[in-house]
mmCIF file as gemmi writes it, N, C-alpha and C atoms, coordinates in Angstrom:
data_model
loop_
_atom_site.group_PDB
_atom_site.id
_atom_site.type_symbol
_atom_site.label_atom_id
_atom_site.label_alt_id
_atom_site.label_comp_id
_atom_site.label_asym_id
_atom_site.label_entity_id
_atom_site.label_seq_id
_atom_site.pdbx_PDB_ins_code
_atom_site.Cartn_x
_atom_site.Cartn_y
_atom_site.Cartn_z
_atom_site.occupancy
_atom_site.B_iso_or_equiv
_atom_site.pdbx_formal_charge
_atom_site.auth_seq_id
_atom_site.auth_asym_id
_atom_site.pdbx_PDB_model_num
ATOM 1 N N . MET Axp A 1 ? 66.541 39.403 149.917 1 0 ? 1 A 1
ATOM 2 C CA . MET Axp A 1 ? 67.163 41.136 149.532 1 0 ? 1 A 1
ATOM 3 C C . MET Axp A 1 ? 65.902 41.498 148.986 1 0 ? 1 A 1
ATOM 4 N N . GLU Axp A 2 ? 65.44 42.271 149.7 1 0 ? 2 A 1
ATOM 5 C CA . GLU Axp A 2 ? 64.321 43.279 149.144 1 0 ? 2 A 1
ATOM 6 C C . GLU Axp A 2 ? 64.287 43.818 147.649 1 0 ? 2 A 1
ATOM 7 N N . LEU Axp A 3 ? 62.977 43.343 146.837 1 0 ? 3 A 1
ATOM 8 C CA . LEU Axp A 3 ? 62.818 43.976 146.016 1 0 ? 3 A 1
ATOM 9 C C . LEU Axp A 3 ? 62.07 45.084 145.736 1 0 ? 3 A 1
ATOM 10 N N . THR Axp A 4 ? 61.831 46.172 144.928 1 0 ? 4 A 1
ATOM 11 C CA . THR Axp A 4 ? 60.822 47.185 144.688 1 0 ? 4 A 1
ATOM 12 C C . THR Axp A 4 ? 60.33 47.194 143.272 1 0 ? 4 A 1
ATOM 13 N N . VAL Axp A 5 ? 58.947 46.957 143.673 1 0 ? 5 A 1
ATOM 14 C CA . VAL Axp A 5 ? 58.444 47.464 141.774 1 0 ? 5 A 1
ATOM 15 C C . VAL Axp A 5 ? 58.489 48.531 141.296 1 0 ? 5 A 1
ATOM 16 N N . ARG Axp A 6 ? 59.128 48.8 140.189 1 0 ? 6 A 1
ATOM 17 C CA . ARG Axp A 6 ? 59.239 50.074 139.627 1 0 ? 6 A 1
ATOM 18 C C . ARG Axp A 6 ? 58.39 50.202 137.935 1 0 ? 6 A 1
ATOM 19 N N . ILE Axp A 7 ? 57.557 51.874 137.752 1 0 ? 7 A 1
ATOM 20 C CA . ILE Axp A 7 ? 57.285 51.283 136.641 1 0 ? 7 A 1
ATOM 21 C C . ILE Axp A 7 ? 58.348 52.896 135.873 1 0 ? 7 A 1
ATOM 22 N N . ARG Axp A 8 ? 58.102 51.814 134.68 1 0 ? 8 A 1
ATOM 23 C CA . ARG Axp A 8 ? 59.653 52.142 134.159 1 0 ? 8 A 1
ATOM 24 C C . ARG Axp A 8 ? 59.024 53.327 132.834 1 0 ? 8 A 1
ATOM 25 N N . LEU Axp A 9 ? 58.15 53.954 133.241 1 0 ? 9 A 1
ATOM 26 C CA . LEU Axp A 9 ? 57.169 54.949 132.385 1 0 ? 9 A 1
ATOM 27 C C . LEU Axp A 9 ? 58.054 56.066 131.904 1 0 ? 9 A 1
ATOM 28 N N . LYS Axp A 10 ? 58.674 56.761 132.51 1 0 ? 10 A 1
ATOM 29 C CA . LYS Axp A 10 ? 59.583 58.025 132.339 1 0 ? 10 A 1
ATOM 30 C C . LYS Axp A 10 ? 60.656 57.73 131.532 1 0 ? 10 A 1
ATOM 31 N N . ASP Axp A 11 ? 61.062 56.336 131.997 1 0 ? 11 A 1
ATOM 32 C CA . ASP Axp A 11 ? 62.371 55.867 130.795 1 0 ? 11 A 1
ATOM 33 C C . ASP Axp A 11 ? 61.831 55.616 129.714 1 0 ? 11 A 1
ATOM 34 N N . ILE Axp A 12 ? 60.618 54.974 129.443 1 0 ? 12 A 1
ATOM 35 C CA . ILE Axp A 12 ? 60.198 54.674 128.313 1 0 ? 12 A 1
ATOM 36 C C . ILE Axp A 12 ? 59.757 55.646 127.455 1 0 ? 12 A 1
ATOM 37 N N . LEU Axp A 13 ? 59.427 57.225 128.204 1 0 ? 13 A 1
ATOM 38 C CA . LEU Axp A 13 ? 59.122 58.137 126.981 1 0 ? 13 A 1
ATOM 39 C C . LEU Axp A 13 ? 59.954 58.653 126.366 1 0 ? 13 A 1
ATOM 40 N N . GLN Axp A 14 ? 61.205 58.57 127.822 1 0 ? 14 A 1
ATOM 41 C CA . GLN Axp A 14 ? 62.667 59.218 126.993 1 0 ? 14 A 1
ATOM 42 C C . GLN Axp A 14 ? 63.227 59.002 126.014 1 0 ? 14 A 1
ATOM 43 N N . GLU Axp A 15 ? 63.352 57.376 125.704 1 0 ? 15 A 1
ATOM 44 C CA . GLU Axp A 15 ? 63.795 56.854 125.145 1 0 ? 15 A 1
ATOM 45 C C . GLU Axp A 15 ? 62.839 57.023 123.865 1 0 ? 15 A 1
ATOM 46 N N . ARG Axp A 16 ? 62.001 57.621 123.552 1 0 ? 16 A 1
ATOM 47 C CA . ARG Axp A 16 ? 60.635 57.467 122.299 1 0 ? 16 A 1
ATOM 48 C C . ARG Axp A 16 ? 60.761 58.821 122.215 1 0 ? 16 A 1
ATOM 49 N N . ASN Axp A 17 ? 61.276 59.596 123.352 1 0 ? 17 A 1
ATOM 50 C CA . ASN Axp A 17 ? 61.305 61.573 122.449 1 0 ? 17 A 1
ATOM 51 C C . ASN Axp A 17 ? 60.024 61.47 122.652 1 0 ? 17 A 1
ATOM 52 N N . MET Axp A 18 ? 58.564 61.072 123.263 1 0 ? 18 A 1
ATOM 53 C CA . MET Axp A 18 ? 57.766 61.694 123.672 1 0 ? 18 A 1
ATOM 54 C C . MET Axp A 18 ? 57.296 62.042 125.554 1 0 ? 18 A 1
ATOM 55 N N . SER Axp A 19 ? 56.294 63.261 125.347 1 0 ? 19 A 1
ATOM 56 C CA . SER Axp A 19 ? 56.121 63.812 126.092 1 0 ? 19 A 1
ATOM 57 C C . SER Axp A 19 ? 55.207 63.094 126.987 1 0 ? 19 A 1
ATOM 58 N N . GLN Axp A 20 ? 54.883 63.63 128.274 1 0 ? 20 A 1
ATOM 59 C CA . GLN Axp A 20 ? 53.839 63.148 129.196 1 0 ? 20 A 1
ATOM 60 C C . GLN Axp A 20 ? 52.247 63.28 128.318 1 0 ? 20 A 1
ATOM 61 N N . HIS Axp A 21 ? 52.889 64.462 128.097 1 0 ? 21 A 1
ATOM 62 C CA . HIS Axp A 21 ? 51.04 65.206 127.432 1 0 ? 21 A 1
ATOM 63 C C . HIS Axp A 21 ? 50.78 64.404 126.121 1 0 ? 21 A 1
ATOM 64 N N . GLN Axp A 22 ? 51.856 64.196 125.357 1 0 ? 22 A 1
ATOM 65 C CA . GLN Axp A 22 ? 51.584 63.534 124.468 1 0 ? 22 A 1
ATOM 66 C C . GLN Axp A 22 ? 51.167 62.027 124.73 1 0 ? 22 A 1
ATOM 67 N N . LEU Axp A 23 ? 51.332 61.675 125.768 1 0 ? 23 A 1
ATOM 68 C CA . LEU Axp A 23 ? 51.143 60.171 126.013 1 0 ? 23 A 1
ATOM 69 C C . LEU Axp A 23 ? 49.456 60.552 126.284 1 0 ? 23 A 1
ATOM 70 N N . ALA Axp A 24 ? 49.429 61.603 126.989 1 0 ? 24 A 1
ATOM 71 C CA . ALA Axp A 24 ? 48.156 61.406 127.867 1 0 ? 24 A 1
ATOM 72 C C . ALA Axp A 24 ? 46.716 61.782 126.537 1 0 ? 24 A 1
ATOM 73 N N . LYS Axp A 25 ? 47.312 62.045 125.731 1 0 ? 25 A 1
ATOM 74 C CA . LYS Axp A 25 ? 46.541 62.56 124.351 1 0 ? 25 A 1
ATOM 75 C C . LYS Axp A 25 ? 45.926 61.466 123.543 1 0 ? 25 A 1
ATOM 76 N N . LEU Axp A 26 ? 47.26 60.984 123.599 1 0 ? 26 A 1
ATOM 77 C CA . LEU Axp A 26 ? 47.357 59.192 122.707 1 0 ? 26 A 1
ATOM 78 C C . LEU Axp A 26 ? 46.19 58.375 123.463 1 0 ? 26 A 1
ATOM 79 N N . THR Axp A 27 ? 46.225 58.356 124.97 1 0 ? 27 A 1
ATOM 80 C CA . THR Axp A 27 ? 45.747 57.141 125.669 1 0 ? 27 A 1
ATOM 81 C C . THR Axp A 27 ? 44.416 57.543 126.26 1 0 ? 27 A 1
ATOM 82 N N . ASP Axp A 28 ? 44.225 59.047 126.145 1 0 ? 28 A 1
ATOM 83 C CA . ASP Axp A 28 ? 43.254 59.603 126.873 1 0 ? 28 A 1
ATOM 84 C C . ASP Axp A 28 ? 43.153 59.987 128.147 1 0 ? 28 A 1
ATOM 85 N N . LEU Axp A 29 ? 44.017 59.495 128.736 1 0 ? 29 A 1
ATOM 86 C CA . LEU Axp A 29 ? 44.431 59.566 130.216 1 0 ? 29 A 1
ATOM 87 C C . LEU Axp A 29 ? 44.711 60.965 130.404 1 0 ? 29 A 1
ATOM 88 N N . ARG Axp A 30 ? 44.24 61.713 132.157 1 0 ? 30 A 1
ATOM 89 C CA . ARG Axp A 30 ? 44.44 62.583 132.665 1 0 ? 30 A 1
ATOM 90 C C . ARG Axp A 30 ? 46.418 62.732 132.494 1 0 ? 30 A 1
ATOM 91 N N . PRO Axp A 31 ? 46.244 63.952 132.321 1 0 ? 31 A 1
ATOM 92 C CA . PRO Axp A 31 ? 47.931 64.339 132.375 1 0 ? 31 A 1
ATOM 93 C C . PRO Axp A 31 ? 48.531 63.988 133.818 1 0 ? 31 A 1
ATOM 94 N N . SER Axp A 32 ? 47.53 64.399 134.592 1 0 ? 32 A 1
ATOM 95 C CA . SER Axp A 32 ? 47.986 64.118 136.156 1 0 ? 32 A 1
ATOM 96 C C . SER Axp A 32 ? 48.453 62.633 136.609 1 0 ? 32 A 1
ATOM 97 N N . THR Axp A 33 ? 47.264 61.674 135.607 1 0 ? 33 A 1
ATOM 98 C CA . THR Axp A 33 ? 47.758 60.3 135.781 1 0 ? 33 A 1
ATOM 99 C C . THR Axp A 33 ? 49.157 59.93 135.53 1 0 ? 33 A 1
ATOM 100 N N . ILE Axp A 34 ? 49.471 60.066 133.955 1 0 ? 34 A 1
ATOM 101 C CA . ILE Axp A 34 ? 50.826 60.104 133.116 1 0 ? 34 A 1
ATOM 102 C C . ILE Axp A 34 ? 51.84 60.79 134.112 1 0 ? 34 A 1
ATOM 103 N N . SER Axp A 35 ? 51.836 61.687 135.071 1 0 ? 35 A 1
ATOM 104 C CA . SER Axp A 35 ? 52.93 62.283 135.758 1 0 ? 35 A 1
ATOM 105 C C . SER Axp A 35 ? 53.257 61.885 136.788 1 0 ? 35 A 1
ATOM 106 N N . ASP Axp A 36 ? 51.988 61.002 137.402 1 0 ? 36 A 1
ATOM 107 C CA . ASP Axp A 36 ? 52.031 60.334 138.543 1 0 ? 36 A 1
ATOM 108 C C . ASP Axp A 36 ? 52.546 59.048 138.311 1 0 ? 36 A 1
ATOM 109 N N . LEU Axp A 37 ? 52.036 58.502 137.165 1 0 ? 37 A 1
ATOM 110 C CA . LEU Axp A 37 ? 53.057 57.65 137.066 1 0 ? 37 A 1
ATOM 111 C C . LEU Axp A 37 ? 54.595 57.242 136.807 1 0 ? 37 A 1
ATOM 112 N N . CYS Axp A 38 ? 54.882 58.424 136.482 1 0 ? 38 A 1
ATOM 113 C CA . CYS Axp A 38 ? 56.488 58.795 136.338 1 0 ? 38 A 1
ATOM 114 C C . CYS Axp A 38 ? 57.358 58.958 137.343 1 0 ? 38 A 1
ATOM 115 N N . LYS Axp A 39 ? 56.508 59.133 138.443 1 0 ? 39 A 1
ATOM 116 C CA . LYS Axp A 39 ? 57.181 59.614 139.577 1 0 ? 39 A 1
ATOM 117 C C . LYS Axp A 39 ? 57.357 58.485 140.521 1 0 ? 39 A 1
ATOM 118 N N . PRO Axp A 40 ? 58.717 58.142 141.276 1 0 ? 40 A 1
ATOM 119 C CA . PRO Axp A 40 ? 58.74 56.864 142.046 1 0 ? 40 A 1
ATOM 120 C C . PRO Axp A 40 ? 58.519 56.344 143.141 1 0 ? 40 A 1
ATOM 121 N N . THR Axp A 41 ? 57.472 57.399 143.384 1 0 ? 41 A 1
ATOM 122 C CA . THR Axp A 41 ? 57.198 57.225 144.708 1 0 ? 41 A 1
ATOM 123 C C . THR Axp A 41 ? 55.204 57.03 144.428 1 0 ? 41 A 1
ATOM 124 N N . ILE Axp A 42 ? 54.978 56.276 143.328 1 0 ? 42 A 1
ATOM 125 C CA . ILE Axp A 42 ? 53.351 56.062 143.089 1 0 ? 42 A 1
ATOM 126 C C . ILE Axp A 42 ? 53.275 54.494 143.564 1 0 ? 42 A 1
ATOM 127 N N . SER Axp A 43 ? 52.343 54.393 144.795 1 0 ? 43 A 1
ATOM 128 C CA . SER Axp A 43 ? 52.364 53.005 145.27 1 0 ? 43 A 1
ATOM 129 C C . SER Axp A 43 ? 51.291 52.26 144.696 1 0 ? 43 A 1
ATOM 130 N N . ARG Axp A 44 ? 50.212 52.964 143.866 1 0 ? 44 A 1
ATOM 131 C CA . ARG Axp A 44 ? 48.827 52.48 143.233 1 0 ? 44 A 1
ATOM 132 C C . ARG Axp A 44 ? 48.623 52.832 142.003 1 0 ? 44 A 1
ATOM 133 N N . VAL Axp A 45 ? 48.241 51.927 141.407 1 0 ? 45 A 1
ATOM 134 C CA . VAL Axp A 45 ? 47.886 51.919 139.747 1 0 ? 45 A 1
ATOM 135 C C . VAL Axp A 45 ? 47.247 50.845 139.371 1 0 ? 45 A 1
ATOM 136 N N . TYR Axp A 46 ? 45.947 51.306 138.415 1 0 ? 46 A 1
ATOM 137 C CA . TYR Axp A 46 ? 44.909 50.599 137.611 1 0 ? 46 A 1
ATOM 138 C C . TYR Axp A 46 ? 45.226 49.678 136.988 1 0 ? 46 A 1
ATOM 139 N N . LEU Axp A 47 ? 44.54 48.433 136.808 1 0 ? 47 A 1
ATOM 140 C CA . LEU Axp A 47 ? 45.277 47.597 136.173 1 0 ? 47 A 1
ATOM 141 C C . LEU Axp A 47 ? 44.598 48.234 134.413 1 0 ? 47 A 1
ATOM 142 N N . SER Axp A 48 ? 43.882 48.581 134.657 1 0 ? 48 A 1
ATOM 143 C CA . SER Axp A 48 ? 43.33 48.961 133.484 1 0 ? 48 A 1
ATOM 144 C C . SER Axp A 48 ? 44.464 50.387 132.971 1 0 ? 48 A 1
ATOM 145 N N . THR Axp A 49 ? 44.663 50.979 133.486 1 0 ? 49 A 1
ATOM 146 C CA . THR Axp A 49 ? 45.604 51.843 132.839 1 0 ? 49 A 1
ATOM 147 C C . THR Axp A 49 ? 46.946 51.303 132.439 1 0 ? 49 A 1
ATOM 148 N N . ILE Axp A 50 ? 46.89 50.302 132.959 1 0 ? 50 A 1
ATOM 149 C CA . ILE Axp A 50 ? 48.86 49.713 132.76 1 0 ? 50 A 1
ATOM 150 C C . ILE Axp A 50 ? 47.952 49.319 131.379 1 0 ? 50 A 1
ATOM 151 N N . ALA Axp A 51 ? 46.907 49.19 131.255 1 0 ? 51 A 1
ATOM 152 C CA . ALA Axp A 51 ? 46.408 48.215 129.6 1 0 ? 51 A 1
ATOM 153 C C . ALA Axp A 51 ? 46.663 49.598 128.578 1 0 ? 51 A 1
ATOM 154 N N . VAL Axp A 52 ? 45.777 50.297 129.264 1 0 ? 52 A 1
ATOM 155 C CA . VAL Axp A 52 ? 46.05 51.443 127.857 1 0 ? 52 A 1
ATOM 156 C C . VAL Axp A 52 ? 47.015 51.994 127.463 1 0 ? 52 A 1
ATOM 157 N N . ILE Axp A 53 ? 48.421 51.933 128.529 1 0 ? 53 A 1
ATOM 158 C CA . ILE Axp A 53 ? 49.655 52.473 128.542 1 0 ? 53 A 1
ATOM 159 C C . ILE Axp A 53 ? 50.34 51.376 127.831 1 0 ? 53 A 1
ATOM 160 N N . CYS Axp A 54 ? 50.265 50.184 128.201 1 0 ? 54 A 1
ATOM 161 C CA . CYS Axp A 54 ? 51.096 49.236 126.932 1 0 ? 54 A 1
ATOM 162 C C . CYS Axp A 54 ? 50.774 49.273 125.811 1 0 ? 54 A 1
ATOM 163 N N . GLY Axp A 55 ? 48.809 49.322 125.739 1 0 ? 55 A 1
ATOM 164 C CA . GLY Axp A 55 ? 48.483 48.942 123.929 1 0 ? 55 A 1
ATOM 165 C C . GLY Axp A 55 ? 49.02 50.254 123.282 1 0 ? 55 A 1
ATOM 166 N N . ALA Axp A 56 ? 48.776 51.424 123.858 1 0 ? 56 A 1
ATOM 167 C CA . ALA Axp A 56 ? 49.098 52.247 123.356 1 0 ? 56 A 1
ATOM 168 C C . ALA Axp A 56 ? 50.573 52.779 122.65 1 0 ? 56 A 1
ATOM 169 N N . LEU Axp A 57 ? 51.638 52.144 123.483 1 0 ? 57 A 1
ATOM 170 C CA . LEU Axp A 57 ? 53.052 52.126 123.278 1 0 ? 57 A 1
ATOM 171 C C . LEU Axp A 57 ? 53.474 51.097 122.557 1 0 ? 57 A 1
ATOM 172 N N . ASN Axp A 58 ? 52.803 50.088 122.473 1 0 ? 58 A 1
ATOM 173 C CA . ASN Axp A 58 ? 52.977 48.516 121.854 1 0 ? 58 A 1
ATOM 174 C C . ASN Axp A 58 ? 53.895 47.968 122.78 1 0 ? 58 A 1
ATOM 175 N N . ILE Axp A 59 ? 54.131 48.001 123.773 1 0 ? 59 A 1
ATOM 176 C CA . ILE Axp A 59 ? 54.683 47.017 124.796 1 0 ? 59 A 1
ATOM 177 C C . ILE Axp A 59 ? 54.224 46.123 126.108 1 0 ? 59 A 1
ATOM 178 N N . SER Axp A 60 ? 55.089 44.807 126.019 1 0 ? 60 A 1
ATOM 179 C CA . SER Axp A 60 ? 54.727 44.585 127.418 1 0 ? 60 A 1
ATOM 180 C C . SER Axp A 60 ? 54.772 45.033 128.398 1 0 ? 60 A 1
ATOM 181 N N . VAL Axp A 61 ? 53.817 44.473 129.801 1 0 ? 61 A 1
ATOM 182 C CA . VAL Axp A 61 ? 53.819 44.891 130.981 1 0 ? 61 A 1
ATOM 183 C C . VAL Axp A 61 ? 55.256 44.936 131.589 1 0 ? 61 A 1
ATOM 184 N N . ASN Axp A 62 ? 55.606 43.28 130.901 1 0 ? 62 A 1
ATOM 185 C CA . ASN Axp A 62 ? 57.41 43.022 131.574 1 0 ? 62 A 1
ATOM 186 C C . ASN Axp A 62 ? 58.034 44.437 131.054 1 0 ? 62 A 1
ATOM 187 N N . ASP Axp A 63 ? 57.815 45.071 129.949 1 0 ? 63 A 1
ATOM 188 C CA . ASP Axp A 63 ? 58.613 46.346 129.714 1 0 ? 63 A 1
ATOM 189 C C . ASP Axp A 63 ? 58.527 47.489 130.537 1 0 ? 63 A 1
ATOM 190 N N . LEU Axp A 64 ? 57.316 47.587 130.779 1 0 ? 64 A 1
ATOM 191 C CA . LEU Axp A 64 ? 56.781 48.476 131.739 1 0 ? 64 A 1
ATOM 192 C C . LEU Axp A 64 ? 57.088 49.074 133.186 1 0 ? 64 A 1
ATOM 193 N N . ILE Axp A 65 ? 56.965 47.181 133.806 1 0 ? 65 A 1
ATOM 194 C CA . ILE Axp A 65 ? 57.045 47.272 135.611 1 0 ? 65 A 1
ATOM 195 C C . ILE Axp A 65 ? 57.947 46.556 135.993 1 0 ? 65 A 1
ATOM 196 N N . VAL Axp A 66 ? 59.552 47.134 136.39 1 0 ? 66 A 1
ATOM 197 C CA . VAL Axp A 66 ? 60.214 46.147 136.979 1 0 ? 66 A 1
ATOM 198 C C . VAL Axp A 66 ? 60.378 45.902 138.229 1 0 ? 66 A 1
ATOM 199 N N . MET Axp A 67 ? 61.444 44.422 138.847 1 0 ? 67 A 1
ATOM 200 C CA . MET Axp A 67 ? 61.733 44.415 139.681 1 0 ? 67 A 1
ATOM 201 C C . MET Axp A 67 ? 63.156 44.646 140.051 1 0 ? 67 A 1
ATOM 202 N N . GLU Axp A 68 ? 63.421 45.592 140.876 1 0 ? 68 A 1
ATOM 203 C CA . GLU Axp A 68 ? 64.901 45.598 141.611 1 0 ? 68 A 1
ATOM 204 C C . GLU Axp A 68 ? 65.061 46.721 142.577 1 0 ? 68 A 1
ATOM 205 N N . PRO Axp A 69 ? 66.403 46.21 143.105 1 0 ? 69 A 1
ATOM 206 C CA . PRO Axp A 69 ? 66.954 46.454 144.564 1 0 ? 69 A 1
ATOM 207 C C . PRO Axp A 69 ? 66.148 48.298 144.894 1 0 ? 69 A 1
ATOM 208 N N . PRO Axp A 70 ? 66.034 48.336 146.057 1 0 ? 70 A 1
ATOM 209 C CA . PRO Axp A 70 ? 65.322 49.454 146.59 1 0 ? 70 A 1
ATOM 210 C C . PRO Axp A 70 ? 66.669 50.81 146.11 1 0 ? 70 A 1
ATOM 211 N N . ILE Axp A 71 ? 65.833 52.069 145.958 1 0 ? 71 A 1
ATOM 212 C CA . ILE Axp A 71 ? 67.081 53.003 145.694 1 0 ? 71 A 1
ATOM 213 C C . ILE Axp A 71 ? 67.372 53.489 147.215 1 0 ? 71 A 1
ATOM 214 N N . PRO Axp A 72 ? 69.075 53.761 147.288 1 0 ? 72 A 1
ATOM 215 C CA . PRO Axp A 72 ? 69.11 53.841 148.775 1 0 ? 72 A 1
ATOM 216 C C . PRO Axp A 72 ? 69.166 55.655 148.869 1 0 ? 72 A 1
ATOM 217 N N . SER Axp A 73 ? 68.318 55.463 150.768 1 0 ? 73 A 1
ATOM 218 C CA . SER Axp A 73 ? 67.969 57.088 150.5 1 0 ? 73 A 1
ATOM 219 C C . SER Axp A 73 ? 69.195 57.536 150.992 1 0 ? 73 A 1
């Protein structure tokens, strides 16, 4: 079975009642970067960005990035 990598940032922000804008301010990342990471179509991300987000949210990479079956079209 083919698996897809998914970034759970949108889910995590919803669970914490945190906006993308709040996370951008907390991390000093551009709001557009945070917005892109919340989209299911993102295909590239810098490891340093992942590190900053995980540090700011006090989560592990395993909490942020998951492998799952692809979403049917």
